[in-house]
N, C-alpha and C positions, 0 to 999 in steps of 0.2 A: 812735745816739743812742737815753738812757732816755727811754720813756714815762714819764706821771706815774705809773702802772699799776705798774709796773717797778720805778719808783724807791723808793716807797711802802713795796717790802718789802723794799727794803735793810735793814742793821741798822743801820746809820749814820741814815738817815731815821728811824728809829724812834724810836733812843736822842736823836737831835734834839729829837722831837717829844715825847720823853717831858718830858725838859729843860725845854722851854719851857713844857708845861703844868703841871710843877710849881714852878717860877718862876712865871710864870700867879697860881697859887695865893697863892705868897708873898708877891706885891706887892700885894691885896686882904688879908692881913692887917691892917694899921696901920689900917685903913679900919673892918674891925672890929671891932676893940679899940676904938676911936674911939665907936663908937658901943655900947659900953656891953657887947658879945658877952665872954663869960668866955671865957679862952684855953682848957680843955679843950672844950668846944664848940663852938670852932671849928678844933681838934685834928682833931676824934671826928670835926664835919661833910665838913670839906676830907679827912681821911684825912691828915693831917698828924701828924707825930710834935711828942710834945706841948714837948719840950725848946726842938725848933725853934722855936715858937711863943714858949715865956718868953724863949728871948733875942732875938725880935723885942719883945715887949712888955718887956724892960727897958730897949732901946734907944730908947725911945719919949721923947719930953719933955713933957714937960704945956703944954698951952696958958698 
């Protein structure tokens, strides 16, 4: 049986962790946009692709 330390060293775990980490960043993007933060600043600070941020911004509905 895997121990947690061994599990964390597997490729599957690392890839899943990174994917979840990136998805977590994307979840906060609409909140940051609503707060008035520019798409360029969001992309730079979160180290995300600018086009991904622009796509999320274009999908936002005005309040």
